[in-house]
N, C-alpha and C positions, 0 to 999 in steps of 0.2 A: 504493500499499499504506499502511496506517496504522501508525504506529509503536505498538507495544505496550510500555507502561510497567511497571515493576515494581509489582505490587500488595502492599502491606505489609499482609498478613493477621495481625494480632496478635490473640491471644486476651486476653481481659481477666483480669488478675491481681487476685483479690480473695481472700486468705487470712483466714478468720474464726476467732476464738475462740468457739466454741458454748457453752462451759461458763460464760462469763463472766456472762451475764444470768441465769443459774440460780444461781450461786454468790454473786453480789453484787447489791446495789441500786445501780444506777447513777446518778450525779448529773450532774455537769458532763462534757461530752465536748470533745476538743480534737483537732486534727491537727497532727502533728508530722513533722518530717523526720528522717531517719536518717542518721548519718555511717557510710557504707559504703565498702569498697574496690571496684576495678573488677569483680572476679571474684564478688563477692557479689552485686551488682546483677544480673549475668548468671544467677546462680542463682535469685534471685527471679523474673526475667523467665520462667525455666523453670518455675516453681512449685514449687521445692523449698525450701520454708521452712516453718516451724511456729512458731505462737505459743500452743499449748495451755498450756505451763508457764511462760509468761512473766509477768514483773513488773516494776515501775519502782521505782527508788529515787534519793534525791538524795545526792550526794557533792560537797563543796566548792561548793555552790549550783548544781550542773549536774545535770541528769536523764539517767539511764542506763537502759537496758533489760536485764534479765538473764533467761536462759533462752530468748531468742529464737534458734531453732535454723535456721542458713542452711546447707544442705549445700554441700559443696566443689564448685566448678564442675569438671566432668569435664575439659574441655579446657584447664585452667590449667597452665602449665608449671612455674613456680617460686614464685609468690606465692599460697600457699593459707593464708588465715587459719583460726583455730579456729573450728568450727561453732558453739560456745556462748559465744563471748566476749562481754564487755560492750560495748554498742554507745551511743553518745551520742546523745540525742534533741535536735533542734533546735527550739526555741520562743523566742518573744519574752520578754523580761525580766519585763514585766508579767505574762505568763501564768504564768512559773516562780514569782514571788513569791506569786501568787494561790493556785497549787497547794500551794505550800510552808506558807502560812499556813492552808490548808485541812486540812493533814495532821494526824490525830488518832490517837489509840491504836487505834481499829477502822477507820481509813481507809487505803486503799491506792490505788494507781494501777495500772491493769491495761489491757492492750492488747486492743482489740477486733477490729481488722481490720488486715491489712498490704495495700497495694494500691499500684498505680502509677499517678499521675495523668496527665492529657493531655498534660503537659510532658515526660513520661518519668522523673519523680523518684519515688523510693520514698517512700511516706509511711505512717505508722503512726496510726491512729486510737485515742487512749487516753481512758480515763474515770476520773474521781474515784470510787470504789466504797467502799461500806461492806458487810462481810460479813454475810451473811443467816444468821439462826439456822435450826435444823432446822424449826421450825413454820412459819417463813416459807416455806421450799422446799416443804413440803407444800401450803401455800396456793397456791403458784405452780401446782404440778401439778394442784390442783383446779379452778383458774380455766381452765388450758389444757383440761382434760378437758371442762368445761361448754361452752366454746367450740366444740370439735370435736363435741359431740353437737347443739349448736344448729345447726351448719352441716349435720349430717347430716339434721336434722329439716326444714330449710328446702328442701334439695334434694328 
């Protein structure tokens, strides 16, 4: 008889901020680690997180993410952190300095996606972004519709 081992069937976790590319002109992208508690990582693995309203800010030379909602883990007994608390992002000092120097009046840091890498660590892809004006958004919509029409005509 052959030994049947446990097959770990893990679904790939990739939570995206779909509005980010529409609302902002993205410039530089970075991948940052997140400082989490044990129950928060379990909730992320279940896919119970949202980055739709999240943004990043600097405090005392460290980068934090605000508005990242991680729902409480259902099987947690006593350690239940707040779903909307500020979480520290883990980056190299050079990257932090580069981002802090790039900060301007219209520039912000937005999260693009939350995922779990091959090593099992939760990572947040962030980008330095500049807010788009209304006419820029209209142009983005026009380009997207043009691409859609061309795709239909080719088929």
